[in-house]
C-alpha positions, 0 to 999 in steps of 0.5 A: 505943095500946090497953092489953092488947095481946098479942104476935104474934111472937118476935124474938131471944127477945122477945115482939113485935108490929107497933107504932104506925107514926105515933109516931116514936122510942121510947115507953113503953107499958103492956106495953113499949116501942114503937120506930119508925124510918124509913130509905129505903135500909134493907133491914132494921133492928134495935134494940140494947139495953144495960144502963145504962152498958154498952159491950157490948149484951145484945140485938139485936132485928131488926124482922121483915120484915113490921113495915115499912110503906113506909120505916118500921119499927115494933115493940112489944117486950114486957116492957122496963123503961125504967129498965134499958136504953139503946138504938141502932139498926142499919140493914141496907143494900146496900153500893154497891160490893160490892152485898152487905148490910152493917150501918151503925155503931150509930146514935142514934135521931133522935127520941131524947128523952134521950142517953146518954154525955155526962152530965158536961161535958168528960169523954170517953167511954170506949172507942175508938169514939164510941157515942151511945146513947139512953134512953126517957123518961116525960113525968111533969112536973107543970106545974100551972096553967101559963100562958105570959106571951105577951108582945107581940113588940114588948114583948120585952126579950131577954137572950141567955144561955149556960147554963153561962157565966151562972153557972159563975164562982165569983163567981156564988155559986150552989149549982148553977153552970153549970146550968139550976138556976143560972138559977133562982137568978138569977131575982131578979137578972133581975127586978131588971134588968127583962128579960122574955125570955131567949134560951138559946144551944143547949141541944140535946144537943151534944158539947162535946168536938168539936174538943177541944184544948189551946192555951197551957195552956188546954183549948179545947172546943165551948163555944157548942154550935152543933153538934147531936148530937140535936135532940129531947134537952136537953143532959144536962150542963146539968142539975145532977144525973143525971136518968135516965128523967126527963130534962129535968125540971130544964129544965122546972122552970127554964122554969116558974119563969121563966114564973111570973116573967113571963120567956119562954124563947126557944130557939136552934135549929140546923137548918142542920147537925149534928155529923157534919161532912163525909166525915171526920166521925163517923157518929152518926145521919143519915149512917147512916139516909139521908145523901142525904135528910138532907144537901144533896149536890152532883151529885158526891156531896160535902156542900154546906157553906152552914153553914161546918161541913162539912155542910148539913141538907136542910131542904126535903126532906119527910122532914127538914121533917117531922122539924123540925116534929115537933121544934119541936112536941115542945119546945113541948108537952113544955117549953112553949118560948115561941119559937125563934131559928133559927141561920143561918136562910137555909139553911132557905130553900134547896132541895135543890140549895142554891138560895134559894126564894121560898116555902120549904115549911118556913118556910111550914109553921112559920109556919102550924103550929097547935101553933106558932101562938103561939110567936115565930119569929126568924130569923138571916137569913144563912148562910155561903154568902153569902145575906143576907136582912135585910128579905127573909126569907120571913115570912108576917107570922109570922117576925121577924129578927135585924136585922143592919143595925140592929147595923151601922148603929147601931154606926157612928152611935154612934161618930160616923161621918159620913153616918149620922144619916139611916140611924140614925133609920130604924133607931131608929124601926123600920127601916120602910125595910126592913120596910114594903115587905113589910107586916111591921109592928112584929113584924119586927125584933129590934134588937141591938147586941151578941150572943154572936157578936162583942164584948161591949158593954164590949169594943165601946168598949175595942178597935179590933181583935179579940184572938182569939189564945187561940183558937189560929188566929193571930187569923184567926178572928172578924169583922174588921168590928166598927165598934168604937172603943177611945176612945183606948187599946187594951184596959184603961187607967187614963186617967180621961178615956178611962174616962169616955168609954167609959162614956158610949159604952156608955150611949149604946148602951143608950139607943138600943137601948131607945128603938128600935121593935121587940123589943130584945135584948142579951148577958148581962153587958153590964149589968155591963160583962162583958168577953171581953178583946177576943175576938169569937169565944169559941166555944171558950173554956170559961173566964173569957173566956166566963164572967160575972164577977159581981164586976163587978155590984158594981163597975159597979152604976151601969151595971146601974142605968142598964140597969134604968132604961132598961128600966123607961122602955121598959115605961112608955111604949108609944109607944116600942115601937109606934104608938098612936092619934093624940096629942090635942095634935096631934103626929105619931107620929114626928117629927125635930128637928135641933137645933131643933124641927121642923127635919128637915134632915139632911146628911152631917155631922148628928150632933145631933138629937132623935126624938119619939114621940107617941100615945095608948093607946085607954083612956088619959087623956093622951098618951104623948110621949117625946123622945130627944136624941142628940149624937154630935158630939165637942163640946158641942151644944144641942138644943131640944125642941118647945113643949108645951101650957101644962098640960104640961112636959118632964121629963128622965128620964135621961141618959148624962152627968150634966154635961148641963144642961136649961134648962126655960124654954128647952126646951133641953138642953146635951149634952156631946160623944157623949151622949144624954138622954131626956125624957117629957111630964108634967103641969105641976103649976104650971099 
């Protein structure tokens, strides 16, 4: 907007003029603040101004009638200092029953970059009515000579993290627990582990007080945060101190520090529903502006509920589609976000009546948007309405998926279920049966065995059943289909044989994950054997159930070291991550060896086999050959490796059990029951 603008009108005593209709939200300009807001059903609109922290407004500034073009109102208000005020909007509309003009409750700006009233975690707003206000912020952060890591998708090693839970426990010993800055303090730890991306659970502004209750003496909150209040604003309670009109600076500092250390930041975004719920929920913003535009509504006027949370965002309505695009562009431009993971993304592919679409306009727009062209797009390809799209999610070769079939199939294979070898081999080698039919290549699958939703890796092999009693729903919440195994005792035990087996099972899972093709993801804390005490749905547990106990890093340093070794091995060998040029020694890209070299015969009882990857990078001087031996049988088994040319030999890189014995002369590894071993081809110095 040009400088030296002059007012043309007065409204509520303020100098005003028509604003910039193309810039949504509230934006500082040299002479004041530009306010732009859209509502299809409005017959009028006003800006409501508050002194900082006040509950009562000091001004209501109506948009003059001629400050509307189409369904958009825009007004430049002169003389406003963004350090001095907070704001809401009120929409004037026609009451459908009385047919008289009425005002909505005060509404949060959908495009607000900073939200007021939720600064301190776990503190209730004062006052009887819920009032969510916004602030105008400046983009003054200096990124310097910023360069994104821009890792190849198949190179990603993703660490799924809850900002608060990562450092909130006193054992973290950080200066700023539970905050973005707390993550910065742990960067040396993350680098030592070797991950190159973190996936942050929701950092949109959400209300942790939603559904607050006390059960068994514990205060339960909306801890995970999958219930957005504002899509454009970072969660103020994750900042270590009040940021006022520089909101988001601490998050930007965190992203900059992570990126400078080669760690990308992927943001978990929730565009499937909002915190407004159904008719019994609060009116915060969307309901007041245009309920039937922003939400999917049934012909009877009820809310569709494909999210399981009371409402469903109407993602393929053109207005909502624009809002989502604007939002993601904002996060990429202002925060340099490297990627997005879309919660319950199948909802984004439903039309306005809730039906699945073959080519959803929103997903296509995101895939080809020029601002978003380099960011990772990762979909959770199912929703609460029963739509499950692993392998069939509309992708345009841009979208990747949380591979839920990898998780489920690998869990069954790792606990020795029958008839799982063949499908496990498919999952480990890139789930080509799922993705090749759609020509998705190596950029489709995010492989994972654990995530926030379900058991931790430790609990996966310590519990047969979920133990969600502390959630207060009589253990009825959370999934019953976990494919877990307690190894002989439910929960904690002192039995040394069970403890040895559990450790081996965890290391088997780690090995399988990092030796699989596709991006790899695991839950923060798995590397130190963090437990949720059998709770597989800790969405409400703002306490030791969800927090990482950093003392476990010391007591389980050997597990951390195994993670780090497996990650380093994965980085060292590109042949594990994607197909290379043909190996010069004549081995195929992928081959299967059931107990003996080149025996690919698999039946329902097969539990012992090897997978060999072979290839050569374009400018490499030698082939890259890796062999992974699996024995999911419960007794000792021998696995023989293929013969190598005389100038090469097999080197045992690491194994999940030190009792395993490799006979180099016979190329035979003796594997104890339920164990794995990883080999690499090296130069035979004796030849």
